[in-house]
C-alpha positions as CSV (number, residue, x, y, z in Angstrom):
1,M,-23.6,-74.3,42.8
2,G,-21.2,-74.9,45.3
3,K,-22.7,-73.5,48.3
4,R,-25.2,-71.4,46.4
5,I,-28.8,-72.0,46.3
6,L,-29.9,-70.6,42.8
7,P,-33.1,-68.6,42.8
8,K,-36.4,-69.4,41.2
9,A,-36.0,-67.0,38.1
10,T,-38.5,-64.2,38.4
11,N,-37.0,-61.7,36.0
12,I,-34.4,-61.9,33.1
13,D,-31.4,-61.0,35.3
14,E,-32.0,-64.0,37.5
15,A,-32.5,-66.1,34.4
16,V,-29.0,-64.9,32.8
17,Y,-27.3,-65.3,36.2
18,C,-28.3,-69.0,36.5
19,I,-28.1,-70.1,33.1
20,K,-24.6,-68.6,32.7
21,L,-23.5,-70.0,36.2
22,L,-25.1,-73.6,35.1
23,S,-23.4,-73.7,31.9
24,G,-20.4,-76.3,31.6
25,R,-20.9,-77.2,35.2
26,S,-22.5,-79.9,37.3
27,H,-24.9,-79.0,40.2
28,K,-27.0,-80.9,42.9
29,V,-30.5,-80.6,43.1
30,L,-32.2,-81.4,46.3
31,T,-35.9,-82.5,46.5
32,S,-37.9,-83.7,49.6
33,V,-41.0,-85.2,50.0
34,C,-43.1,-85.5,53.3
35,L,-45.7,-87.9,54.2
36,I,-48.2,-87.6,57.5
37,N,-50.4,-90.5,58.1
38,E,-53.6,-90.6,60.1
39,E,-51.8,-91.1,63.3
40,G,-49.5,-88.1,62.8
41,K,-46.4,-90.3,61.9
42,I,-44.1,-88.1,59.9
43,S,-42.0,-89.4,57.2
44,Q,-39.7,-87.8,54.8
45,K,-37.0,-88.3,52.4
46,I,-34.5,-85.8,50.7
47,V,-33.3,-87.0,47.6
48,T,-30.0,-85.5,45.9
49,S,-29.5,-85.6,42.2
50,K,-26.8,-84.1,39.8
51,V,-27.2,-82.4,36.7
52,K,-24.5,-81.6,34.3
53,F,-24.8,-79.1,31.7
54,K,-23.0,-78.8,28.5
55,N,-21.0,-75.3,27.7
56,L,-23.5,-73.1,26.3
57,S,-22.8,-70.9,23.5
58,L,-24.2,-67.0,23.7
59,E,-26.5,-68.0,20.8
60,E,-28.2,-71.0,23.0
61,I,-28.3,-68.8,26.1
62,D,-30.3,-65.9,24.0
63,M,-32.3,-68.8,22.4
64,Y,-33.4,-69.9,25.7
65,L,-33.9,-66.5,27.5
66,K,-35.9,-65.5,24.3
67,S,-38.2,-68.5,24.8
68,K,-39.2,-67.2,28.5
69,E,-39.5,-70.8,29.6
70,W,-37.1,-69.8,32.7
71,E,-39.8,-67.9,34.4
72,G,-40.5,-69.0,37.6
73,K,-38.2,-72.2,37.6
74,A,-35.9,-73.0,40.0
75,G,-32.2,-72.4,38.9
76,G,-34.0,-70.9,35.6
77,Y,-34.8,-74.1,34.0
78,A,-37.1,-77.0,33.6
79,I,-35.3,-80.2,32.6
80,Q,-38.2,-81.7,30.9
81,G,-38.4,-78.5,28.6
82,L,-35.9,-76.6,26.3
83,A,-33.3,-76.8,29.0
84,S,-32.9,-80.6,28.3
85,L,-31.1,-79.9,25.2
86,F,-28.3,-78.5,27.7
87,V,-28.2,-81.6,29.9
88,K,-25.2,-83.6,29.4
89,D,-25.6,-85.9,32.2
90,I,-27.9,-86.6,35.1
91,S,-27.5,-89.1,38.0
92,G,-30.0,-89.9,40.8
93,S,-33.7,-89.3,39.9
94,Y,-35.0,-87.6,37.0
95,S,-38.4,-87.4,38.5
96,A,-37.2,-85.9,41.8
97,I,-35.3,-83.3,39.2
98,V,-38.6,-82.5,37.8
99,G,-40.3,-81.9,41.1
100,L,-41.7,-85.3,42.9
101,P,-39.5,-88.2,43.5
102,L,-41.6,-90.9,42.4
103,F,-39.6,-94.0,43.7
104,E,-39.1,-92.6,47.1
105,T,-42.8,-91.5,47.2
106,G,-43.9,-94.7,46.5
107,A,-41.9,-96.4,49.3
108,L,-43.0,-93.9,51.8
109,L,-46.6,-94.6,51.0
110,K,-45.8,-98.4,51.2
111,G,-44.1,-98.2,54.1
112,N,-47.0,-96.4,56.0
113,G,-49.4,-99.0,54.9
114,F,-51.2,-97.0,51.8
115,W,-50.9,-99.8,50.0
116,N,-49.4,-103.6,50.1
């Protein structure tokens, strides 16, 4: 959010902070993948995706917090879970937002000779 890095929510206060901050706004999700081949060559890729949340009502926020799905989640949510109901739009890589940029990982593997 702006220049802020949202925490991995470990308590209700962090979850409230994150979800209220995300409500009605867009944010970037940066995900990286790194590969080291047998010769020690390092290949890496950072994938930037954008997620836009709808404006959340107090009832929606309360429902989500009670679900405890936010526990241990970066930014207090998992796009593949209940929070998907709040996502108005995404641009970029859905799999990267979930946690592993599959297209980019495949390209790194192929580019390093792991398959043809």
